[in-house]
N, C-alpha and C positions, 0 to 999 in steps of 0.2 A: 280594613283593610287594604280591600280593592277600592274602594274609593278615595282611599292613598295614591297607590298606584297610580291608577287612571287620572291624577290629578296631576302627580310626575310626570307622565309623560304627555296628556295636554297641555302645560304651563305653555313651552318654547310655542307650541303650535298659535293660543289665544294670544301671548305676545310679542305674534310677530307685529313687525308691524313694513309696511311696502316703501318702494321707496318713492320719495317724491310728498307722501301723508311726514303730519306731523303725529305721533303717540295722542291718543286718550292716555289721561291718566287715570290709574283706576286702585284700587285701595286693593290688597291682599284677599278681604274678606268677596266682594267682585271677582276678581280672579278666580277664583275656586270654585263662584258659584258659575261662572262662565262653562266654566271650566266639567263642571258638573251636569248643566244643561248641556251637553254639544253631544250630541247624536252619535252610539254607538255603532263600531263597524265590524260583524262574526266577519272572518276570514274564510274560507273555507280550507282544507288541508293544504289539494291543489295549492293554491294561489298562493297559499305558502311558503314552499317550495319552491313558487315560480320568482316567489321576491326574493328568495335567500336567494338562489342560481342567479339571476344576476347582477344580486348583491357581492355574493362575489364572484360572481364579471366580472364586474366596477375594480375590488380590491384588488384583483388579480392582475388587471390589469393597470391600473398603480404602482403597484411595485413592479412591473417591471418595467414601465416607465424611468421608474424613480433607478434601475435598473442600468438599465438605458444611456441616460447619463451620467452614471458613475461607472461607465465600464475600466478607467483606468485605474482608480481608488479601488471599488474588487478588484480589478485582473492584482493589481499589486498586494493588497490586503491576504490575499488568499498565494500568492505569491512567500509573500512570509508563514506565512502558519504555512504551508508545505516543507520551504526552507527550517522551522522552528522545531515541528519532530516528529522521532525521532520515526525510518519506515522501515519496519518488516525485513529483514537482511536473511535471503536466501546461501551464504555462505557459510562456509564450517568454520568458525571465532576457534575454539580448540580442540588439538588434533594434540594427543599425549606424543605417539611419536613423529613428528615433527624433524626431530632432530635425523631423521634414518632418509629426512626425502637431499638429502648433501649438506647439511649444515654437520655433518661430522666423517671421521673415519671408519662406518657403519651402511649403508644402503637395503635398504629393504626393497628387496626383489619385484616384491607385488605393487607395490604405490610409488617408488621411484623416478622420476622424469627419468632418460637415456639423457643428459650433464649430468647426474650424479656419476656416473664411471669416471668421468675424464680422470680423476683421483688416482684409478688405478691404470702406471702407462698396460697399452696392444689390450684394453677392455674397451674401449670410444674406439670409434663407430660399431665398430662387427656385434662383439657381443653384448655388447648393451642394449643393441638397435633385436639380435637373439631375443634374448634377454625380455627385451617389453615387448617385442608380437608373439609375445604367444605364454603361459597362465592363464588363468591366477597358478599361484602352485604354492604347496602344502609346507614344500620342506627346501631347504636348498642345494641341496641331493637334485633333483627335480631337474635342475636346468641346466646335467646332463643326459637328460634322456630329451633334448631340443632336434624334433629332427636336421639334420644335415650339421649336426655340427662334429667340425675335422676336432681330428685327436691332437691336436698340436692345439685348435683356442679352449679344447680342456686342459689342459694341461694351463693355459695361459686362467682357467677360474682358477682350477687349485690352488697356483699361491695366493689367490688376494680369498682364502675360500672362507678365512678367519673372519674376513671384513663384508660379508653378509649373510642379513638377517631373516624371515622370513615372517611377514604382519598378515594377517583378517588382511585379505582386497580390499579397501577404499573404494567406495564410484566414484568419490570425490576429486580420488586423486590416480584412481587407475585408470580410466580416462584418458587423463596426459601424459602419459605413461613417456610418448615416441614424440609426441610434439606440445609443449604445456603455452607453447609462443610468448614462451622470454628469448628475445635472439640478443647476447653477447657478440 
């Protein structure tokens, strides 16, 4: 087995033809015999690791050179892959109570933006601003305890109390109650 391995590895060295010379014609048994007669070289472990390191360096250099010559193609491919692969979205897609954020006649006092109160005359901007800057609330009646709310404003809230709901504060919406960045 060792002889076959040696012969396979040594054949390229025996068959090498130096430039400018004509090759000698040899038969297969002569080539195998020449390979068997070649001196065997024992490499130390340290020499093997240095050779592997040098070979790895050449390989890495070749790869980097190839990548450098193909910058445009690699950039285009990377962009195509980035567009094709779906990214991780941090946005909440399904919110069960989305209708209470301004899409119905009921408004969630813990999560709705102050713009949702425009549908109730007299609530926007003063009362809506007070509700938005305080809270979270445990129940709708807690808005009557907002400091600085006058009786006149409380009477307006009473008129629309049936249209207000109090759901648990959702961090994705609670933070945007005053300014959600949508301007009309």
